[in-house]
DSSP file (Angstrom, degrees, kcal/mol; ACC not computed):
  #  RESIDUE AA STRUCTURE BP1 BP2  ACC     N-H-->O    O-->H-N    N-H-->O    O-->H-N    TCO  KAPPA ALPHA  PHI   PSI    X-CA   Y-CA   Z-CA
    1    1 A M              0   0    0      0, 0.0     2,-0.1     0, 0.0    83,-0.1   0.000 360.0 360.0 360.0 143.4   16.8   -4.2   15.4
    2    2 A T     >  -     0   0    0      1,-0.1     4,-2.3    81,-0.1     5,-0.2  -0.382 360.0-118.8 -70.3 153.2   20.1   -2.8   14.1
    3    3 A Q  H  > S+     0   0    0      1,-0.2     4,-2.5     2,-0.2     5,-0.2   0.897 115.8  59.5 -54.4 -43.1   20.2    0.1   11.8
    4    4 A D  H  > S+     0   0    0      1,-0.2     4,-1.1     2,-0.2    -1,-0.2   0.933 107.0  44.9 -60.2 -44.9   22.0   -2.3    9.3
    5    5 A A  H >> S+     0   0    0      1,-0.2     3,-0.8     2,-0.2     4,-0.8   0.936 112.3  51.8 -62.1 -41.6   19.0   -4.7    9.3
    6    6 A A  H >X S+     0   0    0     -4,-2.3     4,-1.4     1,-0.2     3,-0.8   0.879 106.2  55.9 -58.1 -35.4   16.5   -1.8    8.9
    7    7 A S  H 3< S+     0   0    0     -4,-2.5    -1,-0.2     1,-0.3    -2,-0.2   0.781  93.9  68.0 -71.2 -23.3   18.5   -0.6    6.0
    8    8 A L  H << S+     0   0    0     -4,-1.1     4,-0.5    -3,-0.8    -1,-0.3   0.826 106.3  40.2 -58.2 -34.1   18.1   -3.9    4.3
    9    9 A F  H <X S+     0   0    0     -4,-0.8     4,-2.6    -3,-0.8     5,-0.2   0.775  95.3  80.7 -90.0 -24.8   14.4   -3.2    3.9
   10   10 A A  H  X S+     0   0    0     -4,-1.4     4,-2.6     1,-0.2     5,-0.2   0.896  92.2  48.1 -50.7 -53.2   14.6    0.4    3.0
   11   11 A P  H  > S+     0   0    0      0, 0.0     4,-2.3     0, 0.0    -1,-0.2   0.907 111.9  50.9 -58.0 -37.1   15.4   -0.2   -0.7
   12   12 A R  H  > S+     0   0    0     -4,-0.5     4,-2.6     1,-0.2    -2,-0.2   0.943 113.2  46.6 -61.5 -46.1   12.6   -2.7   -1.0
   13   13 A L  H  X S+     0   0    0     -4,-2.6     4,-2.5     1,-0.2    -1,-0.2   0.899 110.7  48.3 -64.7 -38.8   10.2   -0.3    0.5
   14   14 A R  H  X S+     0   0    0     -4,-2.6     4,-2.6     2,-0.2    -1,-0.2   0.893 113.1  51.9 -67.9 -39.2   11.3    2.7   -1.6
   15   15 A A  H  X S+     0   0    0     -4,-2.3     4,-2.1    -5,-0.2    -2,-0.2   0.914 112.3  44.8 -57.3 -46.2   11.0    0.4   -4.8
   16   16 A E  H  X S+     0   0    0     -4,-2.6     4,-2.8     2,-0.2     5,-0.2   0.934 111.0  53.8 -70.0 -42.4    7.5   -0.7   -3.9
   17   17 A L  H  X S+     0   0    0     -4,-2.5     4,-2.5     1,-0.2    -2,-0.2   0.920 110.5  45.8 -49.1 -49.0    6.6    2.8   -3.1
   18   18 A E  H  X S+     0   0    0     -4,-2.6     4,-2.0     1,-0.2    -1,-0.2   0.883 112.5  51.0 -62.3 -37.8    7.6    4.0   -6.4
   19   19 A E  H  X S+     0   0    0     -4,-2.1     4,-2.2     2,-0.2    -2,-0.2   0.914 111.3  48.8 -63.7 -46.7    5.9    1.1   -8.2
   20   20 A L  H  X S+     0   0    0     -4,-2.8     4,-2.1     1,-0.2    -2,-0.2   0.874 110.8  49.2 -61.4 -41.5    2.7    1.8   -6.3
   21   21 A R  H  X S+     0   0    0     -4,-2.5     4,-2.2    -5,-0.2    -1,-0.2   0.894 111.4  50.8 -72.2 -36.1    2.8    5.6   -7.1
   22   22 A A  H  X S+     0   0    0     -4,-2.0     4,-2.0     1,-0.2    -2,-0.2   0.882 110.0  48.6 -66.5 -38.7    3.4    4.8  -10.8
   23   23 A A  H  X S+     0   0    0     -4,-2.2     4,-0.9     2,-0.2    -1,-0.2   0.839 109.4  53.0 -68.7 -33.3    0.5    2.4  -10.9
   24   24 A S  H >< S+     0   0    0     -4,-2.1     3,-0.7     2,-0.2     4,-0.3   0.948 113.0  44.3 -64.5 -47.4   -1.8    5.0   -9.2
   25   25 A A  H >< S+     0   0    0     -4,-2.2     3,-0.8     1,-0.3     4,-0.3   0.864 112.4  53.3 -67.0 -34.1   -0.8    7.5  -11.8
   26   26 A G  H 3< S+     0   0    0     -4,-2.0    -1,-0.3     1,-0.2    -2,-0.2   0.658 113.4  41.7 -73.3 -21.1   -1.2    5.0  -14.7
   27   27 A T  T XX S+     0   0    0     -4,-0.9     3,-0.6    -3,-0.7     4,-0.5   0.242  78.6 106.8-116.8  17.0   -4.6    4.0  -13.7
   28   28 A A  G X4 S+     0   0    0     -3,-0.8     3,-1.6    -4,-0.3     4,-0.3   0.903  78.7  59.4 -57.2 -43.5   -6.1    7.6  -12.9
   29   29 A A  G >4 S+     0   0    0     -4,-0.3     3,-1.0     1,-0.3    -1,-0.2   0.834  98.0  58.7 -62.5 -27.8   -8.2    7.5  -16.1
   30   30 A D  G <4 S+     0   0    0     -3,-0.6    -1,-0.3     1,-0.2    26,-0.2   0.711 104.5  52.0 -71.6 -15.7  -10.0    4.3  -14.9
   31   31 A R  G << S+     0   0    0     -3,-1.6    -1,-0.2    -4,-0.5    -2,-0.2   0.347  79.7 113.7-102.7   4.8  -11.3    6.0  -11.8
   32   32 A V  S <  S-     0   0    0     -3,-1.0    25,-0.1    -4,-0.3     2,-0.0  -0.403  80.3 -87.1 -75.9 155.6  -12.9    9.1  -13.4
   33   33 A P        -     0   0    0      0, 0.0     2,-0.3     0, 0.0    -1,-0.1  -0.367  43.4-113.9 -61.9 141.1  -16.7    9.4  -13.1
   34   34 A V        -     0   0    0     -3,-0.1     2,-0.1     1,-0.1    12,-0.0  -0.627  32.7-117.3 -76.6 133.3  -18.7    7.7  -15.9
   35   35 A A        -     0   0    0     -2,-0.3    -1,-0.1     1,-0.1     0, 0.0  -0.426   7.4-136.1 -72.4 143.9  -20.6   10.1  -18.1
   36   36 A L        +     0   0    0     -2,-0.1     2,-1.2     2,-0.0    -1,-0.1   0.046  57.1 136.1 -88.0  25.3  -24.4    9.9  -18.2
   37   37 A D    >>  +     0   0    0      1,-0.2     4,-1.4     2,-0.1     3,-0.6  -0.599  27.9 178.6 -76.7  97.1  -24.5   10.3  -22.0
   38   38 A Q  T 34 S+     0   0    0     -2,-1.2    -1,-0.2     1,-0.2     5,-0.1   0.677  77.2  64.4 -74.4 -11.6  -27.1    7.7  -23.2
   39   39 A Q  T 34 S+     0   0    0      1,-0.1    -1,-0.2    -3,-0.1     3,-0.1   0.851 108.2  36.5 -69.0 -39.8  -26.5    8.8  -26.8
   40   40 A S  T <4 S+     0   0    0     -3,-0.6     2,-0.4     1,-0.2    -2,-0.2   0.763 127.6  24.5 -97.5 -28.2  -22.8    7.7  -27.0
   41   41 A I  S  < S-     0   0    0     -4,-1.4    -1,-0.2     4,-0.0     5,-0.0  -1.000  77.8-122.0-140.9 141.7  -23.1    4.4  -24.8
   42   42 A G     >  -     0   0    0     -2,-0.4     4,-2.5    -3,-0.1     5,-0.2  -0.195  32.8 -99.1 -77.7 173.1  -25.9    2.2  -24.0
   43   43 A R  H  > S+     0   0    0      1,-0.2     4,-2.3     2,-0.2     5,-0.2   0.888 121.8  45.8 -60.1 -47.1  -27.3    1.2  -20.6
   44   44 A L  H  > S+     0   0    0      1,-0.2     4,-2.3     2,-0.2    -1,-0.2   0.890 113.2  49.6 -68.3 -37.6  -25.5   -2.1  -20.3
   45   45 A S  H  > S+     0   0    0      1,-0.2     4,-2.5     2,-0.2    -1,-0.2   0.915 112.3  49.6 -67.6 -40.1  -22.2   -0.6  -21.5
   46   46 A R  H  X S+     0   0    0     -4,-2.5     4,-2.4     1,-0.2    -2,-0.2   0.917 108.9  51.2 -67.0 -35.8  -22.6    2.2  -18.9
   47   47 A Q  H  X S+     0   0    0     -4,-2.3     4,-1.9     1,-0.2    -2,-0.2   0.889 110.9  48.8 -66.2 -36.5  -23.3   -0.3  -16.2
   48   48 A D  H  X S+     0   0    0     -4,-2.3     4,-2.5     2,-0.2    -1,-0.2   0.883 110.8  51.3 -58.3 -46.0  -20.1   -2.2  -17.2
   49   49 A A  H  X S+     0   0    0     -4,-2.5     4,-2.1     1,-0.2    -2,-0.2   0.850 108.8  51.5 -71.6 -34.6  -18.2    1.1  -17.1
   50   50 A L  H  X S+     0   0    0     -4,-2.4     4,-2.0     2,-0.2    -1,-0.2   0.854 109.2  49.2 -68.4 -32.8  -19.6    1.8  -13.7
   51   51 A Q  H  X S+     0   0    0     -4,-1.9     4,-2.4     2,-0.2     5,-0.2   0.901 111.5  49.0 -65.8 -43.6  -18.5   -1.5  -12.4
   52   52 A M  H  X S+     0   0    0     -4,-2.5     4,-2.4     1,-0.2    -2,-0.2   0.922 109.8  52.0 -65.2 -37.9  -15.1   -1.1  -13.7
   53   53 A Q  H  X S+     0   0    0     -4,-2.1     4,-1.7     2,-0.2    -1,-0.2   0.890 109.8  49.2 -58.2 -44.3  -14.8    2.3  -12.3
   54   54 A A  H  X S+     0   0    0     -4,-2.0     4,-1.7     2,-0.2    -1,-0.2   0.849 110.4  50.9 -68.4 -33.6  -15.8    1.0   -8.9
   55   55 A M  H  X S+     0   0    0     -4,-2.4     4,-2.3     2,-0.2    -2,-0.2   0.909 111.1  48.9 -64.3 -44.4  -13.3   -1.8   -9.1
   56   56 A A  H  X S+     0   0    0     -4,-2.4     4,-1.4   -26,-0.2    -2,-0.2   0.799 110.3  49.2 -70.1 -29.2  -10.6    0.7  -10.0
   57   57 A A  H  X S+     0   0    0     -4,-1.7     4,-1.6     2,-0.2    -1,-0.2   0.845 111.6  50.5 -77.3 -35.1  -11.5    3.0   -7.1
   58   58 A A  H  X S+     0   0    0     -4,-1.7     4,-1.8     2,-0.2    -2,-0.2   0.892 111.2  48.0 -71.5 -36.8  -11.5    0.0   -4.6
   59   59 A Q  H  X S+     0   0    0     -4,-2.3     4,-2.6     1,-0.2    -1,-0.2   0.882 110.7  52.2 -70.2 -35.2   -8.0   -1.1   -5.9
   60   60 A E  H  X S+     0   0    0     -4,-1.4     4,-2.6     2,-0.2    -1,-0.2   0.872 107.7  52.4 -63.4 -36.5   -6.8    2.6   -5.6
   61   61 A A  H  X S+     0   0    0     -4,-1.6     4,-2.1     2,-0.2    -1,-0.2   0.900 111.5  45.2 -68.9 -40.8   -8.1    2.6   -1.9
   62   62 A R  H  X S+     0   0    0     -4,-1.8     4,-1.7     2,-0.2    -2,-0.2   0.911 113.2  51.8 -67.5 -40.4   -6.0   -0.6   -1.2
   63   63 A R  H  X S+     0   0    0     -4,-2.6     4,-1.9     1,-0.2     3,-0.4   0.955 110.0  49.4 -61.6 -47.3   -3.0    1.0   -3.0
   64   64 A L  H  X S+     0   0    0     -4,-2.6     4,-2.7     1,-0.3    -1,-0.2   0.896 107.3  52.9 -56.1 -45.9   -3.2    4.1   -0.9
   65   65 A A  H  X S+     0   0    0     -4,-2.1     4,-1.7     1,-0.2    -1,-0.3   0.835 111.1  47.1 -63.1 -32.2   -3.4    2.2    2.2
   66   66 A R  H  X S+     0   0    0     -4,-1.7     4,-2.0    -3,-0.4    -1,-0.2   0.744 108.6  55.0 -74.9 -28.9   -0.3    0.4    1.3
   67   67 A I  H  X S+     0   0    0     -4,-1.9     4,-2.6     2,-0.2    -2,-0.2   0.933 107.9  49.6 -66.5 -51.0    1.4    3.5    0.3
   68   68 A R  H  X S+     0   0    0     -4,-2.7     4,-2.6     2,-0.2    -2,-0.2   0.916 110.2  50.4 -50.3 -51.2    0.6    4.9    3.8
   69   69 A A  H  X S+     0   0    0     -4,-1.7     4,-2.3     1,-0.2    -1,-0.2   0.925 110.8  49.1 -57.9 -45.7    2.0    1.8    5.5
   70   70 A I  H  X S+     0   0    0     -4,-2.0     4,-2.7     1,-0.2    -1,-0.2   0.944 110.6  50.9 -64.9 -41.6    5.2    2.0    3.5
   71   71 A E  H  X S+     0   0    0     -4,-2.6     4,-2.2     1,-0.2    -1,-0.2   0.910 109.4  49.6 -54.1 -42.8    5.7    5.6    4.3
   72   72 A A  H  X S+     0   0    0     -4,-2.6     4,-2.4     1,-0.2    -1,-0.2   0.851 109.5  52.5 -72.5 -27.8    5.2    5.1    7.9
   73   73 A A  H  X S+     0   0    0     -4,-2.3     4,-2.2     2,-0.2    -2,-0.2   0.931 109.0  49.6 -55.5 -50.3    7.8    2.2    7.8
   74   74 A L  H  X S+     0   0    0     -4,-2.7     4,-2.7     1,-0.2    -2,-0.2   0.874 108.7  52.4 -64.5 -33.2   10.3    4.5    6.1
   75   75 A R  H  X S+     0   0    0     -4,-2.2     4,-2.5     1,-0.2     5,-0.2   0.978 109.9  50.0 -60.0 -53.8    9.6    7.1    8.8
   76   76 A R  H  <>S+     0   0    0     -4,-2.4     5,-2.6     1,-0.2     6,-0.9   0.853 108.6  52.1 -46.8 -41.4   10.3    4.4   11.5
   77   77 A I  H ><5S+     0   0    0     -4,-2.2     3,-1.3     4,-0.2    -1,-0.2   0.937 111.9  46.2 -65.2 -50.2   13.5    3.5    9.7
   78   78 A A  H 3<5S+     0   0    0     -4,-2.7    -1,-0.2     1,-0.3    -2,-0.2   0.820 112.5  49.3 -63.2 -27.4   14.7    7.1    9.7
   79   79 A A  T 3<5S-     0   0    0     -4,-2.5    -1,-0.3    -5,-0.2    -2,-0.2   0.492 113.5-117.5 -88.2  -0.7   13.7    7.6   13.3
   80   80 A G  T < 5S+     0   0    0     -3,-1.3    -3,-0.2    -4,-0.4    -2,-0.1   0.617  88.1 110.1  76.2  12.2   15.6    4.4   14.3
   81   81 A E    > < +     0   0    0     -5,-2.6     3,-0.8    -6,-0.2    -4,-0.2   0.382  41.6 124.1 -98.0  -0.9   12.3    2.8   15.5
   82   82 A Y  T 3   +     0   0    0     -6,-0.9   -76,-0.1     1,-0.2     3,-0.1  -0.381  65.1  25.1 -74.3 139.2   12.0    0.2   12.8
   83   83 A G  T 3  S+     0   0    0      1,-0.3     9,-3.6    20,-0.3     2,-0.4   0.598  91.6 114.7  86.6  11.3   11.7   -3.5   13.7
   84   84 A F  B <  S-A   91   0A   0     -3,-0.8    -1,-0.3     7,-0.3     6,-0.1  -0.971  73.4-108.5-115.0 134.4   10.2   -3.0   17.1
   85   85 A C     >  -     0   0    0      5,-2.7     4,-1.8    -2,-0.4    20,-0.2  -0.309  19.3-145.8 -54.3 124.8    6.7   -4.1   18.1
   86   86 A E  T  4 S+     0   0    0     18,-3.5    -1,-0.2     1,-0.2    19,-0.1   0.704  97.2  43.5 -70.0 -12.0    4.4   -1.1   18.6
   87   87 A S  T  4 S+     0   0    0     17,-0.3    -1,-0.2     3,-0.1    18,-0.1   0.896 134.4  10.7 -95.7 -49.2    2.6   -2.8   21.4
   88   88 A C  T  4 S-     0   0    0      2,-0.1    -2,-0.1    18,-0.0    17,-0.1   0.442  89.2-128.1-108.9  -2.4    5.3   -4.5   23.5
   89   89 A A     <  +     0   0    0     -4,-1.8    -3,-0.1     1,-0.2     3,-0.1   0.594  60.2 142.1  52.7  23.3    8.5   -2.9   22.0
   90   90 A A        -     0   0    0      1,-0.1    -5,-2.7    -6,-0.1    -1,-0.2  -0.614  62.1 -91.6 -75.8 141.3   10.1   -6.3   21.4
   91   91 A P  B     -A   84   0A   0      0, 0.0    -7,-0.3     0, 0.0    -1,-0.1  -0.286  33.6-133.7 -53.8 136.1   12.1   -6.8   18.3
   92   92 A I        -     0   0    0     -9,-3.6    14,-0.1    14,-0.1     5,-0.1  -0.829  34.0-107.7 -90.4 130.8   10.1   -8.2   15.3
   93   93 A P    >>  -     0   0    0      0, 0.0     4,-2.5     0, 0.0     3,-0.8  -0.162  16.2-126.1 -57.7 144.9   12.1  -10.9   13.8
   94   94 A E  H 3> S+     0   0    0      1,-0.3     4,-3.0     2,-0.2     5,-0.2   0.888 109.9  60.2 -61.7 -31.9   13.7  -10.2   10.4
   95   95 A R  H 3> S+     0   0    0      1,-0.2     4,-0.8     2,-0.2    -1,-0.3   0.842 105.9  46.7 -68.4 -23.7   12.0  -13.3    9.0
   96   96 A R  H <> S+     0   0    0     -3,-0.8     4,-1.5     2,-0.2     3,-0.4   0.890 113.7  47.6 -77.1 -41.3    8.7  -11.8    9.7
   97   97 A L  H  < S+     0   0    0     -4,-2.5    -2,-0.2     1,-0.2    -1,-0.2   0.838 105.3  59.8 -66.6 -29.1    9.7   -8.4    8.3
   98   98 A A  H  < S+     0   0    0     -4,-3.0    -1,-0.2    -5,-0.2    -2,-0.2   0.856 103.8  51.7 -68.1 -25.4   11.1  -10.2    5.2
   99   99 A I  H  < S-     0   0    0     -4,-0.8    -1,-0.2    -3,-0.4    -2,-0.2   0.924 139.5  -5.3 -67.9 -48.9    7.5  -11.6    4.6
  100  100 A D    ><  -     0   0    0     -4,-1.5     3,-1.8    -5,-0.0    -1,-0.3  -0.715  64.1-159.9-150.6  99.4    6.1   -8.0    4.9
  101  101 A P  T 3  S+     0   0    0      0, 0.0    -4,-0.1     0, 0.0   -18,-0.1   0.357  85.9  65.4 -65.7   3.8    8.5   -5.2    5.8
  102  102 A V  T 3  S+     0   0    0     -5,-0.1    -5,-0.1   -29,-0.0   -30,-0.0   0.384  70.3 126.4-105.4   2.4    5.6   -2.8    7.0
  103  103 A L    <   -     0   0    0     -3,-1.8   -20,-0.3    -7,-0.1   -11,-0.1  -0.345  37.0-174.8 -60.9 138.3    4.6   -4.9    9.9
  104  104 A T        +     0   0    0      2,-0.1   -18,-3.5   -22,-0.1     2,-0.4   0.253  58.4  63.2-119.1  10.6    4.4   -3.1   13.2
  105  105 A R  S    S-     0   0    0    -20,-0.2   -20,-0.1   -19,-0.1    -1,-0.0  -0.993  74.2-120.2-140.5 142.1    3.7   -5.9   15.6
  106  106 A C     >  -     0   0    0     -2,-0.4     4,-2.3   -16,-0.1     5,-0.2  -0.232  42.6 -99.5 -64.7 163.3    5.4   -9.2   16.8
  107  107 A V  H  > S+     0   0    0      1,-0.2     4,-1.2     2,-0.2    -1,-0.1   0.925 121.9  53.3 -52.9 -47.5    3.6  -12.5   16.4
  108  108 A G  H  4 S+     0   0    0      1,-0.2     3,-0.3     2,-0.2    -1,-0.2   0.900 114.0  39.0 -50.4 -46.6    2.5  -12.5   19.9
  109  109 A C  H  4 S+     0   0    0      1,-0.2    -1,-0.2     2,-0.2    -2,-0.2   0.771 107.6  64.1 -82.9 -26.1    0.9   -9.1   19.8
  110  110 A A  H  <        0   0    0     -4,-2.3    -1,-0.2     1,-0.3    -2,-0.2   0.752 360.0 360.0 -68.5 -22.2   -0.5   -9.6   16.3
  111  111 A R     <        0   0    0     -4,-1.2    -1,-0.3    -3,-0.3    -2,-0.2   0.501 360.0 360.0 -79.2 360.0   -2.7  -12.4   17.5
């Protein structure tokens, strides 16, 4: 893939990375451990709080995985290796990268 084509995806990747980092910082309070203070909240409220904390932690794990994938794509762009299948080295079609610019495999190798 040409450097021009790779540079088309770089701004999109950087914008998504910034958005994910902001979301991660904005939801940090949702992931703190739930206090075991039975006096201030009841058992059912604590169970709800634990469930919400677990869901926030799972969402953060997905967010961090996406951040790592975006950072890897940006490194490939910088190295001039972006847009080539990691398995067979064939170019990944721009239409496929337009769907998800962090993809690392062509359609054939992804199957």
